[in-house]
C-alpha positions as a LaTeX table, in Angstrom:
\begin{tabular}{lrrr}
\hline
Residue & $x$ (\AA) & $y$ (\AA) & $z$ (\AA) \\
\hline
Met1 & 11.64 & 6.03 & 6.89 \\
Val2 & 10.72 & 4.16 & 3.40 \\
Leu3 & 8.02 & 1.86 & 3.76 \\
Ala4 & 8.58 & $-1.03$ & 1.02 \\
Ser5 & 6.93 & $-4.33$ & 2.44 \\
Asn6 & 7.72 & $-6.36$ & $-0.20$ \\
Thr7 & 11.19 & $-4.68$ & $-1.23$ \\
Arg8 & 14.11 & $-6.38$ & 0.24 \\
Pro9 & 17.44 & $-4.83$ & $-0.22$ \\
Pro10 & 20.52 & $-7.00$ & $-0.82$ \\
Gln11 & 22.40 & $-7.30$ & 2.21 \\
Gly12 & 24.76 & $-3.79$ & 3.24 \\
His13 & 23.02 & $-1.63$ & 1.38 \\
Pro14 & 22.44 & 1.60 & 3.06 \\
Leu15 & 19.02 & 1.19 & 4.18 \\
Thr16 & 19.34 & $-1.65$ & 5.63 \\
Glu17 & 22.63 & $-0.43$ & 7.36 \\
Arg18 & 21.00 & 3.27 & 8.08 \\
Glu19 & 17.94 & 0.98 & 9.68 \\
Leu20 & 15.44 & 3.29 & 7.03 \\
Leu21 & 13.26 & 0.25 & 5.55 \\
Arg22 & 10.13 & $-1.04$ & 7.38 \\
Asp23 & 7.52 & $-3.09$ & 6.39 \\
Ile24 & 5.40 & $-1.06$ & 8.70 \\
Ala25 & 4.07 & 2.26 & 10.46 \\
Ile26 & 1.86 & 2.41 & 13.15 \\
Phe27 & 0.50 & 5.81 & 14.10 \\
Glu28 & $-1.91$ & 6.74 & 16.69 \\
Leu29 & $-3.91$ & 9.88 & 15.36 \\
Glu30 & $-5.09$ & 12.42 & 18.17 \\
Asn31 & $-8.56$ & 11.26 & 18.33 \\
Gly32 & $-7.03$ & 7.72 & 19.25 \\
Ile33 & $-7.70$ & 5.80 & 15.75 \\
Thr34 & $-4.85$ & 3.85 & 15.10 \\
Leu35 & $-3.03$ & 3.56 & 11.62 \\
Gly36 & $-1.18$ & 0.60 & 10.26 \\
Ile37 & 0.35 & 1.55 & 7.22 \\
Phe38 & 2.34 & $-0.79$ & 4.84 \\
Gly39 & 3.81 & 0.26 & 1.20 \\
Leu40 & 3.85 & $-2.57$ & $-2.00$ \\
Ile41 & 5.88 & $-1.52$ & $-5.10$ \\
Gly42 & 3.66 & $-3.27$ & $-8.12$ \\
Glu43 & 5.38 & $-5.06$ & $-10.61$ \\
Asp44 & 4.31 & $-2.83$ & $-13.66$ \\
Ala45 & 6.65 & $-0.80$ & $-11.57$ \\
Val46 & 9.21 & $-3.16$ & $-11.08$ \\
Ser47 & 9.75 & $-4.03$ & $-14.58$ \\
Val48 & 10.15 & 0.00 & $-15.52$ \\
Ala49 & 12.73 & 0.43 & $-13.12$ \\
Ser50 & 16.27 & 0.76 & $-14.77$ \\
Asp51 & 18.03 & $-0.87$ & $-12.60$ \\
Thr52 & 16.84 & $-3.18$ & $-9.53$ \\
Gly53 & 20.38 & $-4.82$ & $-8.60$ \\
Asp54 & 20.40 & $-7.47$ & $-6.01$ \\
Phe55 & 16.53 & $-6.38$ & $-4.83$ \\
Glu56 & 13.62 & $-8.87$ & $-4.07$ \\
Phe57 & 10.47 & $-7.95$ & $-4.83$ \\
Leu58 & 8.19 & $-10.36$ & $-2.21$ \\
Asp59 & 4.96 & $-11.27$ & $-3.47$ \\
Arg60 & 2.53 & $-8.68$ & $-2.95$ \\
His61 & $-0.15$ & $-10.58$ & $-2.16$ \\
Gln62 & 1.61 & $-12.65$ & 0.40 \\
Thr63 & 3.01 & $-9.44$ & 1.86 \\
Ala64 & $-0.18$ & $-7.48$ & 2.41 \\
Gln65 & $-1.51$ & $-10.37$ & 3.81 \\
Asn66 & 1.29 & $-10.27$ & 6.31 \\
Met67 & 0.71 & $-6.67$ & 7.26 \\
Ile68 & $-2.74$ & $-7.30$ & 7.53 \\
Glu69 & $-1.84$ & $-9.50$ & 10.02 \\
Thr70 & 0.74 & $-7.70$ & 12.26 \\
Ser71 & $-1.62$ & $-4.93$ & 12.14 \\
Gln72 & $-4.49$ & $-6.76$ & 13.42 \\
Gly73 & $-2.30$ & $-7.90$ & 16.03 \\
Ser74 & $-1.56$ & $-5.00$ & 17.10 \\
Asn75 & $-5.35$ & $-3.60$ & 17.12 \\
Val76 & $-5.25$ & $-1.25$ & 14.18 \\
Asp77 & $-8.35$ & 0.27 & 13.38 \\
Ile78 & $-7.75$ & 1.02 & 9.97 \\
Ile79 & $-4.92$ & $-0.34$ & 7.63 \\
Val80 & $-3.66$ & 1.68 & 4.86 \\
Ala81 & $-1.67$ & 0.34 & 1.79 \\
Ile82 & 0.51 & 3.27 & 0.37 \\
Thr83 & 1.24 & 1.50 & $-2.98$ \\
His84 & 3.42 & 2.24 & $-6.19$ \\
Ser85 & 1.50 & 0.17 & $-8.86$ \\
Ser86 & $-1.05$ & 0.11 & $-11.49$ \\
Leu87 & $-4.42$ & 1.27 & $-11.45$ \\
Asp88 & $-5.29$ & $-2.75$ & $-12.31$ \\
Glu89 & $-2.74$ & $-3.79$ & $-9.64$ \\
Asp90 & $-4.29$ & $-1.54$ & $-6.77$ \\
Ile91 & $-7.81$ & $-3.18$ & $-8.30$ \\
Asp92 & $-6.60$ & $-6.62$ & $-7.92$ \\
Leu93 & $-5.40$ & $-6.30$ & $-4.56$ \\
Ala94 & $-8.26$ & $-4.41$ & $-3.33$ \\
Gln95 & $-10.85$ & $-7.18$ & $-4.97$ \\
Asn96 & $-8.23$ & $-10.66$ & $-3.74$ \\
Val97 & $-6.96$ & $-9.29$ & $-0.36$ \\
Ser98 & $-9.17$ & $-9.35$ & 2.49 \\
Gly99 & $-8.64$ & $-6.33$ & 5.40 \\
Ile100 & $-7.48$ & $-3.54$ & 3.42 \\
Asp101 & $-9.62$ & $-0.62$ & 4.32 \\
Ile102 & $-7.99$ & 2.18 & 2.08 \\
Ile103 & $-5.83$ & 1.84 & $-0.60$ \\
Val104 & $-3.47$ & 5.14 & $-2.03$ \\
Gly105 & $-1.59$ & 4.29 & $-5.29$ \\
Gly106 & 0.58 & 5.32 & $-7.55$ \\
His107 & 2.53 & 4.72 & $-10.40$ \\
Ser108 & 0.36 & 4.55 & $-13.29$ \\
His109 & $-0.84$ & 8.13 & $-12.97$ \\
Thr110 & $-4.03$ & 7.69 & $-14.11$ \\
Val111 & $-6.41$ & 10.61 & $-14.30$ \\
Leu112 & $-9.54$ & 9.83 & $-12.40$ \\
Ser113 & $-12.62$ & 11.64 & $-13.66$ \\
Glu114 & $-14.26$ & 13.73 & $-11.67$ \\
Arg115 & $-12.32$ & 13.99 & $-9.03$ \\
Ser116 & $-12.93$ & 11.08 & $-7.37$ \\
Leu117 & $-11.78$ & 8.53 & $-4.68$ \\
Trp118 & $-12.23$ & 5.46 & $-5.61$ \\
Val119 & $-12.58$ & 3.17 & $-2.36$ \\
Ile120 & $-13.30$ & $-0.20$ & $-1.99$ \\
Pro121 & $-14.34$ & $-0.97$ & 1.56 \\
Ser122 & $-13.25$ & $-4.16$ & 2.56 \\
Ser123 & $-16.44$ & $-5.33$ & 4.09 \\
Tyr124 & $-18.23$ & $-5.03$ & 0.94 \\
Arg125 & $-16.31$ & $-5.95$ & $-2.71$ \\
Pro126 & $-18.53$ & $-6.10$ & $-5.51$ \\
Gly127 & $-17.60$ & $-2.86$ & $-6.81$ \\
Ile128 & $-15.63$ & 0.06 & $-6.57$ \\
Thr129 & $-17.41$ & 3.25 & $-4.51$ \\
Thr130 & $-16.52$ & 6.45 & $-6.00$ \\
Phe131 & $-16.87$ & 9.86 & $-3.41$ \\
Thr132 & $-16.53$ & 13.31 & $-5.26$ \\
Trp133 & $-16.00$ & 16.82 & $-3.16$ \\
Asp134 & $-17.11$ & 19.92 & $-3.92$ \\
Asn135 & $-14.73$ & 22.00 & $-3.05$ \\
Trp136 & $-12.07$ & 20.35 & $-4.48$ \\
Asn137 & $-8.64$ & 22.61 & $-4.46$ \\
\hline
\end{tabular}
């Protein structure tokens, strides 16, 4: 399965022909918590891709909002965006799209100091909260 919510391959592409492409995945954990997970590619990643061919890349904010609405309609407890975006794009997404609980980002390979995880809770948006772990491996 490939989570690529804002990516549309051309007709006849193996991702669609083999039904490998998904907009969203919903999982229920053993403790009963339900996760809605969707994937986004950022403009920066698209701009450096060697050949995107006839792929279409939809607006990240609108796509995220659509995935949030789908998740909420499925009574999801936690909404997760997995992105291939720059850190700046992830921060922009968190600040401008309400309803994402967790953003797991990649692409920029930005070193986050102090082995920290940056979290912007959807219910509290004035800044970034940093959590650190003492036993980071």
